[in-house]
C-alpha positions as CSV (number, residue, x, y, z in Angstrom):
1,M,141.1,-10.9,83.3
2,T,142.9,-11.5,80.0
3,E,144.9,-14.7,79.9
4,P,148.7,-14.4,79.7
5,L,149.9,-14.3,76.1
6,P,151.8,-17.6,75.4
7,V,155.4,-17.0,74.2
8,D,156.1,-19.8,71.7
9,G,158.0,-18.3,68.8
10,R,155.3,-19.1,66.4
11,S,152.0,-17.5,67.1
12,L,152.7,-13.8,68.1
13,S,150.3,-11.5,66.2
14,L,150.6,-7.8,65.8
15,E,147.6,-7.4,68.0
16,G,149.3,-9.5,70.7
17,F,152.5,-7.5,70.4
18,L,150.6,-4.3,71.0
19,D,148.6,-5.8,73.9
20,V,151.9,-6.6,75.7
21,V,154.0,-3.6,74.7
22,R,151.4,-0.8,74.9
23,R,148.7,-2.3,77.1
24,G,150.7,-4.4,79.6
25,R,149.3,-7.8,78.9
26,A,151.0,-10.6,80.9
27,L,153.2,-13.3,79.3
28,A,154.1,-16.9,79.9
29,L,156.5,-19.2,78.2
30,A,154.5,-22.0,76.5
31,P,155.2,-25.6,77.6
32,A,155.8,-26.7,74.1
33,A,158.3,-23.9,73.6
34,R,160.1,-24.8,76.8
35,A,160.6,-28.3,75.4
36,A,161.9,-26.9,72.1
37,V,164.3,-24.6,73.9
38,E,165.6,-27.4,76.1
39,A,166.2,-29.6,73.0
40,S,168.2,-26.9,71.3
41,R,170.2,-26.3,74.4
42,R,171.2,-30.0,74.5
43,A,172.5,-29.7,71.0
44,V,174.8,-26.9,72.1
45,E,176.1,-29.0,75.0
46,R,176.8,-31.9,72.7
47,A,178.7,-29.7,70.3
48,I,180.8,-28.4,73.2
49,A,181.5,-31.9,74.5
50,E,182.6,-33.0,71.0
51,N,184.7,-29.8,70.6
52,R,183.0,-29.1,67.3
53,P,183.8,-25.7,65.6
54,V,180.6,-23.7,66.0
55,Y,180.4,-19.9,65.3
56,G,180.0,-17.9,68.5
57,V,180.3,-20.9,70.7
58,T,183.8,-22.4,70.1
59,T,184.9,-19.6,67.8
60,A,185.2,-15.8,68.1
61,F,182.9,-13.3,66.2
62,G,182.7,-11.3,63.0
63,A,186.1,-10.9,61.3
64,L,187.6,-12.9,64.1
65,S,185.5,-16.0,63.5
66,D,188.5,-18.0,62.4
67,R,189.8,-17.9,66.0
68,T,189.1,-21.0,68.1
69,I,188.1,-20.6,71.7
70,P,189.1,-23.2,74.3
71,P,186.2,-24.9,76.0
72,D,187.2,-23.5,79.4
73,R,186.9,-20.0,78.1
74,A,183.6,-20.4,76.2
75,R,181.4,-18.9,78.9
76,E,183.8,-16.0,79.5
77,L,183.5,-15.3,75.7
78,Q,179.8,-14.7,76.1
79,R,180.3,-12.2,78.9
80,S,183.0,-10.5,77.1
81,L,180.8,-10.3,74.0
82,V,178.0,-8.5,75.9
83,R,180.4,-6.1,77.6
84,S,182.4,-5.1,74.5
85,H,179.3,-4.7,72.3
86,A,177.4,-2.5,74.7
87,S,178.8,0.6,72.9
88,G,175.6,2.6,72.2
89,A,175.4,6.4,72.6
90,G,172.7,9.0,72.7
91,P,169.4,9.4,74.6
92,P,167.7,6.3,75.9
93,L,165.1,4.6,73.6
94,P,161.5,5.1,74.6
95,R,160.1,2.6,77.1
96,E,157.7,1.0,74.6
97,V,160.4,0.5,72.0
98,V,162.6,-1.4,74.5
99,R,159.5,-3.4,75.7
100,G,159.0,-4.4,72.1
101,M,162.7,-5.5,71.9
102,L,162.3,-7.7,75.0
103,L,159.2,-9.3,73.6
104,L,160.6,-10.0,70.2
105,R,163.9,-11.4,71.5
106,A,162.0,-13.7,74.0
107,N,159.7,-14.9,71.2
108,S,162.5,-15.6,68.8
109,L,164.5,-17.5,71.4
110,A,161.4,-19.4,72.4
111,A,161.2,-21.0,68.9
112,G,163.9,-23.4,70.0
113,H,166.6,-22.7,67.3
114,S,169.0,-20.6,69.4
115,G,170.5,-23.0,71.9
116,V,169.8,-21.0,75.1
117,R,168.5,-22.3,78.4
118,P,164.8,-21.7,79.3
119,V,166.0,-19.3,82.1
120,V,167.1,-16.8,79.4
121,V,163.7,-16.6,77.9
122,E,162.0,-16.5,81.3
123,R,164.2,-13.7,82.4
124,L,163.1,-11.5,79.4
125,V,159.5,-12.4,80.1
126,D,159.9,-11.6,83.8
127,L,161.3,-8.1,83.0
128,L,158.2,-7.4,80.8
129,G,155.8,-8.6,83.5
130,R,157.4,-6.3,86.1
131,D,157.8,-3.4,83.6
132,L,161.5,-3.4,84.3
133,V,163.0,-1.7,81.2
134,P,166.7,-1.7,80.4
135,S,168.2,1.7,79.5
136,V,169.2,1.3,75.9
137,P,171.0,4.2,74.0
138,E,169.3,5.1,70.7
139,Q,172.4,5.1,68.5
140,G,174.9,2.4,67.7
141,S,173.2,-0.2,65.5
142,V,173.6,-0.5,61.7
143,G,170.9,-3.1,61.5
144,A,172.9,-6.1,60.4
145,S,174.5,-8.9,62.4
146,G,171.5,-8.0,64.4
147,D,170.9,-4.9,66.5
148,L,174.1,-5.7,68.3
149,A,174.8,-2.6,70.5
150,P,171.2,-2.1,71.6
151,L,170.7,-5.7,72.4
152,A,174.0,-5.8,74.3
153,H,172.7,-3.0,76.6
154,V,169.6,-5.2,77.2
155,A,171.9,-8.2,78.0
156,L,174.1,-6.1,80.2
157,A,171.2,-5.2,82.4
158,L,170.3,-8.9,82.7
159,L,173.9,-9.4,83.9
160,G,173.4,-6.7,86.5
161,E,176.0,-4.5,84.9
162,G,173.9,-2.0,82.9
163,D,171.1,0.3,83.8
164,F,167.3,0.3,83.9
165,L,165.0,3.2,83.1
166,A,163.5,4.9,86.2
167,A,160.0,6.3,86.5
168,G,159.3,9.6,84.9
169,D,162.2,11.8,84.1
170,A,164.5,10.4,86.8
171,P,167.9,9.2,85.6
172,P,168.5,5.5,84.9
173,E,169.2,3.3,87.9
174,P,172.1,0.8,88.1
175,A,170.9,-2.6,87.1
176,A,172.4,-4.4,90.1
177,A,170.3,-2.3,92.5
178,V,167.1,-2.8,90.4
179,L,167.6,-6.5,90.2
180,A,168.3,-6.8,93.9
181,R,165.3,-4.8,94.9
182,N,163.1,-7.1,92.8
183,G,164.7,-10.3,94.0
184,I,166.1,-11.2,90.5
185,P,169.6,-12.7,90.5
186,P,172.0,-11.5,87.8
187,L,172.0,-13.9,84.8
188,E,175.1,-16.0,84.4
189,L,175.5,-16.6,80.7
190,A,176.2,-20.1,79.4
191,E,177.8,-21.0,76.0
192,K,175.9,-19.5,73.0
193,E,173.7,-17.3,75.1
194,G,175.5,-14.0,74.7
195,V,175.5,-14.3,70.9
196,A,171.8,-15.5,71.0
197,L,170.7,-12.4,72.9
198,L,172.6,-10.0,70.6
199,N,172.1,-11.5,67.2
200,G,168.6,-10.4,66.2
201,T,166.4,-7.7,64.7
202,A,164.5,-6.8,67.8
203,L,165.1,-3.1,67.7
204,M,164.1,-2.8,64.1
205,G,161.2,-5.1,64.6
206,S,159.9,-3.1,67.6
207,Y,160.1,0.1,65.6
208,L,158.2,-1.4,62.7
209,A,155.4,-3.0,64.7
210,L,154.8,0.2,66.7
211,A,155.0,2.4,63.5
212,V,152.5,0.3,61.7
213,D,150.0,0.9,64.5
214,D,150.9,4.6,64.6
215,L,150.6,5.2,60.9
216,G,147.3,3.3,60.8
217,R,145.8,5.8,63.3
218,L,147.2,8.8,61.5
219,L,145.7,7.6,58.2
220,D,142.3,7.4,59.8
221,A,142.7,10.8,61.3
222,A,143.9,12.2,58.0
223,T,140.8,10.8,56.3
224,I,138.5,12.5,58.9
225,A,140.5,15.8,58.6
226,A,140.2,15.6,54.8
227,A,136.4,15.2,55.1
228,L,136.2,18.3,57.2
229,S,138.2,20.3,54.7
230,F,136.2,18.8,51.8
231,D,133.0,20.1,53.4
232,A,134.5,23.5,54.3
233,L,135.8,24.0,50.8
234,H,132.6,22.9,49.0
235,G,134.3,19.9,47.5
236,N,132.7,18.2,44.5
237,P,131.9,14.6,45.6
238,E,132.0,13.4,41.9
239,S,135.7,12.6,42.5
240,L,134.6,10.0,45.1
241,D,132.5,8.0,42.7
242,D,133.2,4.3,43.2
243,R,133.3,3.7,39.5
244,L,136.5,5.7,39.3
245,G,138.2,3.3,41.7
246,E,136.7,0.3,39.9
247,V,138.2,1.2,36.6
248,R,141.5,2.2,38.2
249,C,141.6,-1.5,39.5
250,D,142.7,-0.1,42.9
251,P,141.0,-1.5,46.1
252,E,142.8,0.9,48.4
253,H,141.5,3.8,46.3
254,R,138.0,2.4,46.6
255,R,138.3,1.9,50.3
256,V,139.3,5.6,50.9
257,A,136.6,6.9,48.6
258,A,134.0,4.8,50.5
259,A,135.2,6.1,53.8
260,L,134.9,9.7,52.6
261,R,131.5,9.1,51.2
262,A,130.4,7.8,54.6
263,L,131.9,10.8,56.4
264,L,130.3,13.3,53.9
265,D,126.9,11.6,53.9
266,G,124.1,14.2,54.4
267,S,126.3,17.2,53.6
268,D,124.7,20.2,52.0
269,L,128.2,21.7,51.4
270,A,130.0,18.9,49.5
271,V,127.4,18.6,46.7
272,R,127.8,18.4,43.0
273,P,127.2,21.9,41.5
274,E,124.4,22.3,39.1
275,G,126.5,24.2,36.5
276,W,130.1,23.8,35.4
277,A,132.3,25.2,38.2
278,G,135.7,23.9,37.1
279,Q,137.5,21.1,38.9
280,D,138.6,20.9,42.5
281,P,142.3,21.1,43.4
282,Y,144.2,17.9,43.7
283,T,144.2,18.0,47.5
284,L,140.4,17.4,47.3
285,R,139.9,15.7,44.0
286,C,142.7,13.2,44.4
287,L,142.1,12.1,48.0
288,P,141.4,8.5,47.0
289,Q,144.5,8.2,45.0
290,V,146.9,9.7,47.5
291,L,145.5,8.3,50.7
292,G,145.0,5.0,48.9
293,A,148.8,5.0,48.2
294,V,149.4,5.4,51.9
295,R,147.2,2.5,52.6
296,L,149.2,0.5,50.1
297,A,152.5,1.4,51.9
298,L,150.9,0.5,55.2
299,G,149.8,-2.9,54.0
300,F,153.3,-3.7,52.7
301,A,154.9,-2.7,56.0
302,E,152.3,-4.6,58.1
303,S,153.0,-7.8,56.1
304,V,156.7,-7.5,56.8
305,A,156.0,-6.8,60.5
306,R,153.7,-9.7,60.9
307,R,156.3,-12.1,59.5
308,E,159.1,-10.7,61.6
309,L,157.2,-11.1,64.9
310,N,157.9,-14.9,64.7
311,A,161.2,-14.8,62.9
312,V,164.3,-16.6,64.1
313,T,167.0,-14.0,63.5
314,D,169.9,-15.7,65.4
315,N,173.2,-16.9,63.9
316,P,174.0,-19.7,63.8
317,V,170.6,-21.3,63.8
318,V,170.2,-24.7,65.5
319,F,168.4,-27.4,63.6
320,G,168.7,-30.6,65.6
321,D,172.5,-31.1,65.8
322,D,173.1,-28.9,62.8
323,F,174.4,-25.3,63.4
324,V,173.6,-23.4,60.2
325,S,175.3,-20.1,59.7
326,G,173.6,-17.5,57.6
327,G,172.3,-13.9,57.6
328,N,168.8,-14.1,59.3
329,F,169.9,-11.2,61.5
330,H,170.1,-8.8,58.5
331,G,167.5,-6.1,58.7
332,Q,167.1,-5.2,55.1
333,P,163.4,-6.2,54.8
334,L,162.6,-4.2,58.0
335,A,164.6,-1.2,56.8
336,L,162.7,-1.1,53.5
337,A,159.4,-1.3,55.3
338,L,160.4,1.5,57.8
339,D,161.5,3.8,55.0
340,T,158.3,3.0,53.1
341,L,156.2,4.0,56.1
342,A,158.2,7.3,56.3
343,I,157.2,8.1,52.7
344,G,153.6,7.4,53.5
345,G,153.7,9.5,56.7
346,Q,155.1,12.4,54.7
347,Y,152.4,12.0,52.1
348,L,149.8,12.5,54.9
349,A,151.6,15.6,56.3
350,A,152.3,17.3,53.0
351,F,148.8,16.7,51.6
352,S,147.2,18.0,54.8
353,E,149.3,21.2,55.0
354,R,148.2,22.1,51.4
355,R,144.5,21.8,52.4
356,T,145.2,23.9,55.5
357,S,146.8,26.6,53.4
358,R,143.9,26.7,51.0
359,L,141.4,27.0,53.9
360,L,143.2,30.1,55.1
361,H,143.9,31.7,51.7
362,P,141.2,34.3,50.9
363,A,141.7,33.8,47.1
364,L,141.4,30.0,47.3
365,N,139.0,29.2,50.2
366,R,135.8,29.9,48.3
367,G,134.4,32.8,50.3
368,L,135.8,32.3,53.8
369,P,137.5,35.2,55.6
370,A,141.2,35.6,55.4
371,F,142.9,33.2,57.9
372,L,139.4,32.5,59.3
373,A,139.9,35.6,61.5
374,P,136.9,37.1,63.3
375,T,138.1,40.5,62.1
376,P,140.8,40.1,59.4
377,G,143.5,42.7,60.0
378,G,142.5,43.3,63.6
379,S,143.1,39.6,64.2
380,S,145.6,37.2,62.7
381,G,143.2,34.3,63.1
382,L,144.8,30.9,62.3
383,M,147.6,32.3,60.2
384,I,150.5,31.0,62.2
385,P,149.4,27.4,62.8
386,Q,149.9,26.9,59.0
387,Y,153.5,28.2,59.5
388,L,153.9,25.4,62.0
389,A,152.5,22.8,59.6
390,A,154.9,24.1,56.9
391,A,157.9,23.9,59.2
392,L,157.0,20.3,60.2
393,V,156.5,19.3,56.6
394,N,159.9,20.8,55.7
395,E,161.5,18.8,58.6
396,N,159.8,15.7,57.3
397,Q,161.2,16.3,53.8
398,T,164.6,15.8,55.4
399,L,163.6,12.9,57.6
400,V,162.0,11.0,54.8
401,H,165.3,10.4,53.0
402,P,165.7,6.5,53.1
403,A,168.2,5.4,55.6
404,S,168.4,2.0,53.9
405,A,169.7,3.6,50.7
406,A,173.1,4.0,52.3
407,S,175.5,1.4,53.7
408,L,178.8,1.6,55.5
409,P,180.8,-1.6,56.0
410,T,181.7,-2.8,59.5
411,S,183.8,-5.5,61.2
412,A,186.9,-5.1,58.9
413,D,184.6,-5.4,55.8
414,Q,183.3,-8.8,56.9
415,E,179.9,-7.1,57.3
416,D,180.2,-5.1,54.1
417,F,176.6,-4.3,53.4
418,V,174.3,-3.3,56.3
419,S,170.7,-2.1,56.4
420,M,170.8,1.0,58.6
421,G,167.3,0.0,59.7
422,P,167.6,1.4,63.3
423,W,168.1,4.9,62.0
424,A,165.1,4.4,59.7
425,G,163.0,3.5,62.7
426,A,164.3,6.3,64.9
427,K,163.6,9.1,62.4
428,L,160.3,7.5,61.5
429,R,159.1,8.0,65.0
430,R,159.9,11.7,64.8
431,L,158.3,12.0,61.4
432,L,155.1,10.5,62.6
433,A,155.0,12.7,65.6
434,N,155.4,15.7,63.2
435,T,152.6,14.4,61.0
436,A,150.2,14.1,64.0
437,R,150.7,17.8,64.7
438,V,150.2,18.7,61.0
439,L,146.9,16.8,61.0
440,A,145.9,18.5,64.3
441,V,146.4,21.8,62.6
442,E,144.1,20.8,59.7
443,W,141.5,19.4,62.0
444,I,141.4,22.7,64.0
445,V,141.4,25.0,60.9
446,A,138.9,22.9,59.0
447,G,136.6,22.7,62.0
448,Q,136.7,26.5,62.3
449,A,136.0,26.9,58.6
450,L,133.1,24.5,58.8
451,E,131.5,26.6,61.6
452,L,131.8,29.7,59.4
453,R,129.7,28.0,56.8
454,A,126.6,27.9,59.1
455,P,123.7,27.5,58.7
456,R,124.8,25.1,55.9
457,R,126.0,21.9,57.4
458,G,128.7,19.3,56.6
459,G,128.2,15.6,56.5
460,R,127.6,13.3,59.4
461,G,131.3,12.5,59.8
462,S,132.3,16.1,59.6
463,A,129.7,17.0,62.2
464,A,131.0,14.2,64.5
465,A,134.5,15.4,64.0
466,L,133.5,19.0,64.8
467,R,131.9,17.8,68.1
468,V,135.0,15.9,69.0
469,L,137.1,19.0,68.3
470,R,134.9,21.3,70.4
471,E,135.1,19.0,73.4
472,R,138.8,19.8,73.4
473,V,139.2,23.2,71.7
474,A,137.1,26.3,71.9
475,P,136.1,28.2,68.7
476,W,138.4,30.9,67.5
477,T,136.6,34.1,68.6
478,E,139.6,36.2,69.5
479,D,143.4,35.7,69.2
480,R,145.0,33.4,71.7
481,S,148.0,31.0,71.7
482,P,147.0,28.0,69.6
483,A,149.9,25.9,70.8
484,P,148.0,24.1,73.6
485,D,145.1,23.4,71.3
486,I,147.4,21.9,68.6
487,E,149.1,19.7,71.2
488,A,145.9,18.5,72.7
489,V,144.4,17.5,69.4
490,A,147.7,15.9,68.2
491,E,147.7,13.8,71.4
492,E,144.1,12.7,70.7
493,I,145.2,11.8,67.1
494,R,148.3,9.9,68.3
495,T,146.3,7.8,70.8
496,G,143.4,7.2,68.4
497,A,140.8,8.6,70.9
498,A,139.5,11.3,68.5
499,V,139.1,8.8,65.6
500,A,137.4,6.3,67.9
501,Q,134.8,8.9,68.8
502,V,134.1,9.8,65.2
503,R,133.8,6.1,64.3
504,L,131.1,5.6,67.0
505,A,128.9,8.2,65.1
506,V,129.9,7.2,61.6
507,P,131.6,3.8,60.9
508,F,133.9,4.2,58.0
C-alpha cells in the first residue's frame, strides 16, 4: 500500500499532486509542519493580545482595510468574510479541480506562514481522504486577492453552511447534512482563519497542474497521430534528420524528431524518394518545429506549476512575529502559464486538422480514394469527421484568446489590476477537450488511410497505433455514425491509455 503523502508546505511535487487529486492517494499532516503551523498561530494570538493592527485580523478587508475591528468581533469578522465572499455563480467545478484546490490550500497553510490552527489544515486533509468535495461555482474569481469566491465556497462547506457535490449527476447536498453523516463537526473559525482560507491561488493552481498533465498526454497522442499521417501520406523522413535540429539549436525540436524517427522505424511508406519529388507540406515537413514549440510551452507551464505547488499565497504572511502584507495571492504567473498552454493546445488541434483534411482530399492525399470511402460517391466515407475537427478548431480559435490580457479593477479600485486566471483555466479545459477529439479524428482517419496502403506497411509505431485503434474502432467498410468511434478514441487519448499501449511497443 502506498504511504500517505506528507503535507508539509515544502515538498509537494506535480506527481504527488496528481497521485492525490486523480488517483486518490491518502494524505497526512507532517509533524514538522504541525509544529510550524502552531508557531504561526501563537504569533497571531500574541498580536491579538497586544491589539496590534494586522490586516484581516484586527482590520477589515480590501478597500476597507483602514477600518479597525474590536477584539471581541475578530472571530465574527472571519465568519462574515466567508459568507459575504461566497458569491460564485454558474455550474459546479469538476470534482478533480476542487480536490486540487483542497490539496493546494492545505499545503500552503501547512508551510506555517498563515497563522491558522492545525485543525484547519487537518479538516482539508480529512475532506480529501473521504472524497468529500465542496460544491464550488465555476464563475466569480478574477484571480487576484486570491481565488476569493471559489475558496469562500470551500470554506462555507467547512462551516456547514454550503454544499457538497453528490455522487454522479445528483444535485449537491447541504453541507450540514454531509458533515453530520460523516461525523465531522462544523469548523468554528478563529482569528485570521477566514482570510487564510480565502487568500490563495488554489483554483488557478489546480487548473494549471491538471492542464500540464492533460496537455502532456495530448502532445504524445499528437506525435503518434502525426506518425500515422506521415506514413499514410508518404512523408519524406529527410525533414526529421537530427542535424536540422542540431543547427537550429533547439532541444525540443530534436526530441520530437527523435520520437517520430522511432515511430516511423521500419516503414516502407515514409522513405526518401529516389528522384526529386518536391517538398512535403508544412504539416509533415515542420512537425519538429511546431510540436517542439508546444513542448516549449509545456515546459514553461510545468515550471510555473511546480513552483506554485509549494507557494505561500496568503496575505498577510507570518514571519515570526512579523505580519508582512504583499501580493502573493496575485495569479499573474499562473494566468500567463494557463494562456500559454491554451496556445499550445490550439497548435496541436489546428495542425492535426490540416493533416486530416489532406488525408481526405483526393487532390492532395497522394493516391488515396476521396474521403477514404469504400465507394466514393456511393459512400461519404470519413468526410464529416473532418467537419467536426474544423468546427472544434474554430471554437478553439475563440477560446485561445488570452484571458490575462484583460483586467477589470475590483474593490473600489484598491485591486486595480487583476489576472483573470480562473477564466484562463476554465476555458483551457474546454479547449483541451476539443483538442482530444480533433486528435481522435486524425488517428481514425490516418489509421484507415494506412490500411488502404497495404500491402506496403508503416513504421513500427504506426503499426502499433493501428493495432490500438482497431481494438476500439472497426475499419470503415460501409457508412455508419462515426460519433461513438470518435468519442471512444478521444477518451483513450485523454486518459493516456492509447499512448501507453503504443509506448509498450515502441518507446519514444
